[in-house]
N, C-alpha and C positions, 0 to 999 in steps of 0.2 A: 814918260814912265820909265822907271829903271828896269832894265832887263837883267835877270839873274843868270849867273854862269851855271848854277846847279838848280835842279828841281827842289822846291821847298815843300815839306809835308807838315801840315798842321796836325798836331797830336791831340786827340780827344778820346780817351783820357790822356793826360800828359805822362811823360816818362819821369820816374824818380831817378835822381842821380846824386852822386857825391861830388861836391865841388871843393877844390882846394886851391888856395893862392900859392903858386909854386915859385914865382919870381916877381920882384919889383925892381925896376931900373937895373936889370942885369944881375941882381943879387938873389941867389937861391934861398928860399925859405923852407923851414920845416915847421909847419903849423898844422893844426887839425883840419878836418873837413866838416862841411855842413851839408845837409840835404837840400836840394833844390828841385824844382819841377821844370822839365824841358817842355815848352809849349809848341815849338816847331823846330825843325831841323833840316839841314841840307848838307851837301858835301862841302859847302863854303862857310856855313855859320849855323847858329842856333839862337833861340830866344828862350829865356828862362825866368822863373819867378823865385824870389827869395825874400826873407824877412830882413836881410842885411842891406845896409847902405854901402854901395861900392862906388869908387870914382870911375869916370869914363877916362881911360888912359891906356895908350898902347904899350906902356912899359909895365903894366900889371898883367901878368900871365896867369891864366886860370886853367886848371885841369878838371875835366868832367869825366866821371866813370859811371857807366850804366850798362844795362844788359838788354839785348833784343835778339830774338831767335836763339836763346841760350848762348849767345855770343857776347863776350865782354867788349865794350867799346870804350876806348880811352881817347879823349879829344883835348886839344890845347887851343887856347885863343885869348883874345883880349876884348874888352868891352868897347863898343863903338857908339852905343846909344842907351839911354836910360829913361824911364818914366815911372810914375807912381801908378801901380795897378789897382791898389785899394789901400785903405788905411793900414799902415804898417807892413805893406807888401809892395816890393819894387819889381819892375820888369826890366830886363837887360837884353840887349842884342849883342851877340858876340861874333866876331870874325875869327874863324878857325885859322890857325897859323901852324901848319904842319907840312910835312913832305907831300908832294902831289899824289904819291901812291896811297897815302892814308886818306886824303880827300876822296880819291876814287873809290876806296873801300867803303867809306861812310856813305858815299853816294849810291853804291850798289845796295847797301843795307836799306837805305831810305826808299829806293825804288822797289825793292822786294817787299818792304813793309806796306807801301802804298798799294801795290797789286794785291797783297793778302787782305788788306782792309776792304778794298773794293769787291773782291771776289767772295769772301766768306763773311765779312762783317764781324768776325770774331777776332779778338786780340791774340797774337802769337805769344809764345813764351817771352817774358821780358819783365822789366821793372816798372810796369804801368801802375799808376795811382788807382787805388780802389777807395773811392770816397771823394770828399769835397776839398777843393784846393785851399780855401781859407782855413778850414779846420786843420788840415795837414800842416800848413806852414805855421799856424799859430801854435800847434802842439810842438813843432820843432823849436820855435823860438822859446817857448816856456821851458822845455827840457834843457836847452842850452843855457838859459839864465840860471837854472838850478845848479849847473856845474861850475858856474863862475863864482 
């Protein structure tokens, strides 16, 4: 069994986040972002759902922006694993690639969130999904198709 360096928290409901491709093979990009759902998170990585098909590649750097405890979190990483979650919805595992201080800060937020969820059972301030995962991601896909 693989031992994780950081505690991983399953998020139910998931966190809504903006995901942007910021770099491919060392070249910085300026493209738009899309909404994704973060299913679990730790100081070392996260797992998210999206309607997009993305390659598993360590040269594809993604940026995730979300909010927990009224605190903006910005995380960078690359995809290490992918799977189909449902028809038209893909699941990706991301290894976060940031400075150690940022990993520790994310880990503090994750631990604080886990304690809050256990103690109160109520969600703290943050970008948590209100509704169904499939409906949300389908609506995002349809909205983005209209803009193309």
